[in-house]
C-alpha positions as CSV (number, residue, x, y, z in Angstrom):
1,M,-16.0,11.3,31.5
2,E,-15.1,7.7,30.7
3,R,-13.8,8.7,27.2
4,D,-11.5,11.4,28.8
5,T,-10.1,8.7,31.1
6,T,-9.5,6.3,28.2
7,T,-7.9,9.1,26.1
8,Q,-5.6,10.0,28.9
9,S,-4.7,6.4,29.5
10,V,-3.8,5.9,25.8
11,R,-1.7,9.1,25.7
12,T,0.1,8.0,28.9
13,L,0.9,4.7,27.3
14,L,2.0,6.1,24.0
15,D,4.1,8.9,25.4
16,G,6.6,6.5,27.0
17,D,10.2,6.1,25.9
18,E,9.7,2.3,25.4
19,V,7.0,2.9,22.8
20,R,9.1,5.4,21.0
21,E,12.1,3.0,21.0
22,V,9.9,0.2,19.6
23,L,8.6,2.4,16.8
24,Q,12.1,3.6,15.9
25,K,13.4,0.0,15.7
26,T,10.4,-1.4,13.9
27,F,9.1,1.3,11.6
28,F,11.8,3.9,11.3
29,S,14.9,1.9,11.3
30,S,17.5,2.2,8.5
31,D,17.4,-1.6,8.0
32,K,15.9,-2.6,4.7
33,K,14.2,-5.8,6.1
34,P,11.2,-5.0,8.3
35,V,10.9,-6.8,11.6
36,R,8.0,-9.2,11.5
37,A,6.6,-11.5,14.1
38,K,6.7,-15.2,13.0
39,A,3.8,-17.4,14.0
40,E,4.8,-20.5,15.9
41,G,5.2,-23.5,13.7
42,K,4.8,-21.6,10.5
43,K,7.5,-21.5,7.9
44,T,8.0,-18.2,6.1
45,A,7.8,-18.5,2.3
46,A,10.5,-16.9,0.1
47,K,9.4,-13.5,-1.0
48,P,9.2,-12.9,-4.7
49,D,11.7,-10.5,-6.1
50,H,10.2,-9.9,-9.5
51,Y,7.8,-7.3,-8.2
52,E,7.4,-4.7,-5.5
53,V,4.3,-3.5,-3.6
54,I,4.1,0.3,-3.7
55,C,1.6,2.9,-2.6
56,I,0.5,5.7,-4.9
57,S,-2.0,8.4,-4.5
58,M,-4.7,9.1,-7.1
59,Y,-7.7,11.3,-7.3
60,R,-11.1,9.6,-6.6
61,E,-12.3,10.5,-10.0
62,D,-9.3,8.8,-11.6
63,L,-9.9,5.7,-9.4
64,S,-13.5,5.6,-10.5
65,M,-12.5,5.8,-14.1
66,L,-9.9,3.1,-13.6
67,D,-12.5,0.8,-11.9
68,E,-15.0,1.4,-14.7
69,K,-12.4,0.4,-17.3
70,V,-11.5,-2.7,-15.3
71,A,-15.1,-3.7,-15.0
72,A,-15.7,-3.2,-18.7
73,L,-12.7,-5.3,-19.6
74,K,-13.8,-8.1,-17.2
75,A,-17.3,-7.9,-18.8
76,A,-15.6,-8.2,-22.2
77,G,-13.9,-11.5,-21.2
78,H,-10.7,-10.3,-19.5
79,R,-11.4,-12.3,-16.3
80,K,-8.1,-11.6,-14.6
81,M,-7.9,-7.9,-15.3
82,S,-7.1,-5.7,-12.3
83,R,-6.2,-2.1,-11.5
84,S,-2.5,-2.9,-11.6
85,G,-2.8,-5.0,-14.8
86,L,-4.5,-2.1,-16.6
87,I,-1.9,0.4,-15.3
88,R,0.9,-1.9,-16.5
89,F,-0.8,-2.2,-19.9
90,A,-1.2,1.6,-20.1
91,L,2.4,2.1,-19.0
92,S,3.8,-0.2,-21.7
93,N,1.6,1.5,-24.4
94,V,1.8,5.2,-23.5
95,D,3.1,7.5,-26.3
96,L,5.3,10.0,-24.4
97,A,5.2,12.4,-27.4
98,K,1.5,12.9,-26.8
99,L,1.8,13.8,-23.1
100,P,0.9,17.4,-22.4
101,R,3.4,19.5,-20.5
102,A,0.8,20.0,-17.7
103,Y,1.6,16.6,-16.2
């Protein structure tokens, strides 16, 4: 019974126009700069413009294979190897002529 009350309270809170307005202004606005709360007394550092954080989807099997290769490279002495580092290396060395049409 308590869970039903909590669920109903959350739904009531999130159904309001105020929440919808905040979400639209914060997450769904057309502005390119996201709205971020600044902690008191903290200076914000300049953001680097030489890279961008992105999100991609990959199959779990592909991620496992990627992690295995990163681990093998680290074991072979490439201490700073990462998923993104290996993907960047592969991207710069891919032979497009060998890519099958299925991709």
